[in-house]
matplotlib code that plots the C-alpha trace (Angstrom):
import matplotlib.pyplot as plt

x = [-34.2, -31.4, -31.2, -28.5, -27.6, -26.0, -23.0, -22.1, -19.5, -19.0, -17.4, -21.0, -22.7, -21.1, -20.2, -17.2, -14.2, -14.9, -16.9, -20.2, -22.9, -25.5, -27.9, -28.9, -32.0, -30.3, -33.7, -33.1, -30.8, -30.8, -29.2, -30.9, -29.4, -29.7, -26.9, -27.6, -25.1, -22.0, -18.7, -16.3, -12.7, -11.6, -13.7, -12.8, -10.5, -7.5, -6.6, -6.6, -9.8, -8.4, -8.6, -10.7, -9.2, -11.3, -10.7, -7.8, -5.7, -7.6, -9.4, -5.9, -3.0, -1.7, -3.0, 0.7, 3.6, 6.5, 8.3, 11.1, 12.9, 16.0, 15.1, 11.6, 12.4, 8.2, 7.8, 11.2, 10.3, 6.7, 8.3, 11.0, 7.8, 4.7, 6.1, 8.2]
y = [-9.6, -12.3, -15.5, -17.8, -21.1, -20.6, -22.0, -19.6, -17.4, -14.2, -14.3, -16.1, -12.4, -11.4, -7.7, -5.8, -4.7, -1.4, -0.3, -2.1, -1.5, -4.7, -5.0, -9.4, -11.5, -14.7, -17.6, -20.7, -23.0, -19.4, -15.9, -12.8, -9.9, -6.3, -3.7, -0.2, 1.5, -0.1, 2.2, 0.9, 0.3, 3.3, 6.1, 4.6, 8.2, 6.5, 10.2, 10.8, 12.8, 16.6, 17.2, 20.6, 21.9, 20.9, 23.7, 22.5, 24.6, 27.4, 26.0, 24.6, 25.4, 27.9, 26.6, 23.9, 24.7, 23.5, 21.5, 20.6, 17.8, 16.0, 12.9, 11.9, 10.3, 10.6, 14.0, 15.1, 13.0, 15.1, 18.3, 17.2, 16.3, 18.6, 21.5, 23.9]
z = [-23.7, -24.7, -22.9, -21.6, -20.1, -16.3, -17.7, -20.1, -20.7, -20.6, -24.4, -25.3, -24.7, -27.9, -26.4, -28.6, -26.4, -24.5, -21.3, -20.8, -18.1, -18.1, -16.0, -15.3, -14.7, -12.9, -12.8, -12.1, -14.9, -17.5, -17.0, -19.3, -20.0, -21.2, -22.1, -21.1, -22.0, -24.1, -24.7, -27.5, -27.0, -29.1, -27.0, -23.8, -22.1, -20.3, -19.8, -15.1, -14.5, -13.5, -9.9, -8.4, -4.9, -2.1, 0.0, 2.4, 2.2, 2.3, 5.9, 7.8, 5.7, 8.1, 11.5, 11.5, 13.5, 13.0, 16.3, 16.2, 18.2, 17.4, 19.1, 17.5, 14.3, 13.4, 14.2, 12.1, 9.2, 9.1, 9.1, 6.5, 4.4, 5.1, 6.2, 4.9]

ax = plt.figure().add_subplot(projection="3d")
ax.plot(x, y, z, "-o")
ax.set_aspect("equal")
plt.show()
């Protein structure tokens, strides 16, 4: 395992741009490390992960009732935003 002084900067690790998973062992005056996973910046995906249905609407989608009350601003807001 490579060893560095505790006062060393992260640039001293010599890692290229990208995502890295590193295990550190901190001693009294030194830090040793091991890079367990390294993914260069060119391989890092910035696309959001695909979302899958949770089943919430299937279970609860038909249970809401629209209650009208013109004096209640919050209820009107909820109705406008969430109910048809």
